N, C-alpha and C positions, 0 to 999 in steps of 0.2 A: 461371422461379420455382423450379426445382430448386436453383439456386445459393443462393437465399434460404433454402430449407429447410435446406441444409447449414450455412449461417451461423447459423441459429437453433439447430440441434442442437449445433454447436460452442460457441457462446457460452453456451448453457444448461449444457453439460457443464463449462465453465469456471466458471459461476456456482455449481455445486454444490461447488466447491473451498472456498467460503466456509463450508461445514459441517465442515471438517476438524477444527475444535476439538472436535467431538463425541467424539473419541477420549479426551478428558480427563475426560468427564463422570463416569466411574465411579471416578476416583481419589479417594483419601482427601484430606481438606482439608490435612493436613500435607505430603503428597507434592505436591499441587497448588501450594502456596505456594512450595516449592523450585523447581518447574518454571517457575512464572510469572516469577521473577526471571531465570532463564536465557533464557526466551523474550523478555523485555524487552531483555536484553543483545544477544541475536542480532538482534532486530528493529532496535535502534538502529544496529548496525553495517550491517545490510542497507539501512536507509533512507539512511544516510549514503553508502554505496558506490553504491547504486542511483541516488540523486539526482544524484550528480556524474559517475559513470562510465557511466550508462545514459541517463537523461533529458537531462542537460545536453549530453553528447557527441552524442546524436542531434539535439538542437536546433541544434547548430553546423552540421549538414549542411544546414540550411534557412535559418538566420538568421545574421547577423553576431554575433561574440562580444559586442559592445556591446549589441545588441538582446536577446540571450539573457539577459545579466546584468541588464538593466533589468527584464525580466519575472520573472527569478529574485527580485530584490529586491521587486518588487510582490507576488509570491506569499508571500514571507517576511513582509512587512508585513501583508498581508491576513489571514494565519493568526494573526499576533500580535493584530490587532484583534478577530478572531472569538473568540479565546480570552479576551481581556479582557472582551468582551461576555458570553460564556457564564459566566465567573467571576462577573461582577456580577449576572447574571440568576439563576444557580443557587446561588451561594455567599454573596454579599454580604449579602443580606437574612436568610438563615438563620444565618449565622455559621459554618456548617460546610458541607462539600462532600462528600456521600456518593459522588457520581460525578464524578471529576475532568474538567474541560473538555477536556483533551487526548484523551480517548476519542472525543469527537465530531469533533475535528480529524482523527483517524486515519480515521474513517469518511468524512469529507468528502474528504480527500486521496486515499484509496484508491478512492473512487467516481470521481474524475476519472481516476485511473490506469486503472481497469478500463474506463471508457468509451473511453479511447484504445486499450486492448487490443482492444475490440470493433471499433473502426474498422480496426485493423491486420488482424484476422481477416477482416473483410468484404473488405478490399482484396486480401488474399492469395487468397481464394476466387474473386474476380472474375478475377484473373489466371489461376489454374489450381486446380482442386479438390484435386489432389495436394499442391500447394504450400500450400494452405489448411489441409489436414490436418496437415502437418508443422509449420506455424506454430502451430496450435492446441495440438499436443502440447508444443511448446517453451514456450509461454506457460503452460500448465497446470503443467509441471514447475517453472517459475520461481515460480508462484503458491503452490504447496503450502506450502513453508516460510514464505513471507511471510505467508500468511493464518493459519498456525499462530501466528506471532509476533504478528500483529494481534489475534487472539483473546486471547492472553496479556495484551496491553496493556490490552484492554477490561476483562478480569476484574481485573487488577492495579489498574486505575483506579477500581474500585468497582462495576462492573456485575455483576449476577447472571449465572451461566454461561449459562442458557437465553436470557436477554435479549441477552447479548453474541453468542451464536451466531446468533440471529435477525437482529440488526442487521448483523453481519458478512456474513451471507448476502444481505441486501437490498443492501448496498453492492457486493457482488460481482456482483449481477445487473445493475448498470449496464453491464456488458459486453454484455448482450443488447441494451440500448437502443443502445449504440454500434454494434453489429453491424447492426441493422436500419437505423439512421440512415445508416451508412456505405454500405449497399446502395442506398438510395433517393436519397441526396443526396451522393454521393461528391464531386461537383465543388464543392458549396457548403460542406460541412463540413470536408473534408480540409485546406483552407488554414488552418483554425484550429488544427490539431494542433501545428504548430511553436511556437505561442505558449503552448499549454496545457502543453507539455513542461517549459519552464523555470519556469512558474508552479507546477506541481505539485512540481518539484524544490525550489523555495524553501520550499514548505509542509512537505515532508518533512524538510528540513534544520532548519527551525524546531522541528518536533516532536522530532527526535532530540537537538538541542542544548539546547533549553529545557526539555523535559519528561522524556525518557527517561534521558539520561545523568546528570542530577542525581539521579534515583532510584537509580541504581547506586552513587552516592557515599554513599548513606545506609546501606549495609551496613557495620556496624562490624567484623565478623569478617574478618581479613586473608585467610584461606584461601578463604572464600566470595567475597570481593572479587576475588581472583585468578581464581577459576573464572568469574565473570561477565565479567571482562576477556577471558578466553580465548574465551568465546562471542561477545563483542563483535567480536573479531578474526575469528572464524569467520564471523560475519555479513558482515563486509566481504569476506573472501576468497571466500565463496560467490558473491556477485554479480560479483566479478572473474572467477571461473572461468566463470560463465554467459556473461559478456560475451565472454571470449576464445574459448570453444569454440562458442558458438551465436550470438553477435552479437546477443543479445536483452537 
């Protein structure tokens, strides 16, 4: 049971990364607005790069390319349908949409991703506690900028800062559920992970291409547009560097 305790501590620590957006709570509204578009650009690049170079590549280690792309398409379509339903439910009847549907998609997709991270952490601790600690640190290092970007997307999409912070934290805590589930049911849950990877990748690509990148095109100022494009490239590059150096 000592291993389970380590897994819980590690996944809870990862869960608190979801509160990283708290560092922006004291910022002025004008400063926050400038930062949000940068975070949206960074997150769009990170989602694109992470989905293709991290989730999809890892799925190829377990599934054929054909099967991976089928589940990728399924994920893309499911996220499309969820957003259509959310738009109809939240926006159609009112005529306006104070909180954009893609904010809920981010939470849903990130919840799946964090659940998988919990499974990975559990599996690594079962192999060796030292290996589990290293894996946890690498996952947290990977999550910090991503969760900062996710928080920016939620606020940019219309959520109040405290609500976005709370929802992002809850989504991040699915890592704890994944860790506990991975410990008690490693043999029955682990086989599902290869299918969840391309499914989540399809959802992340949908969010980046359908919701985030179009938001970047709305900036009329050329200088600001170039700045957001640079941070879009930084988001892509960051995940590439993480993949090359840490294999995560």
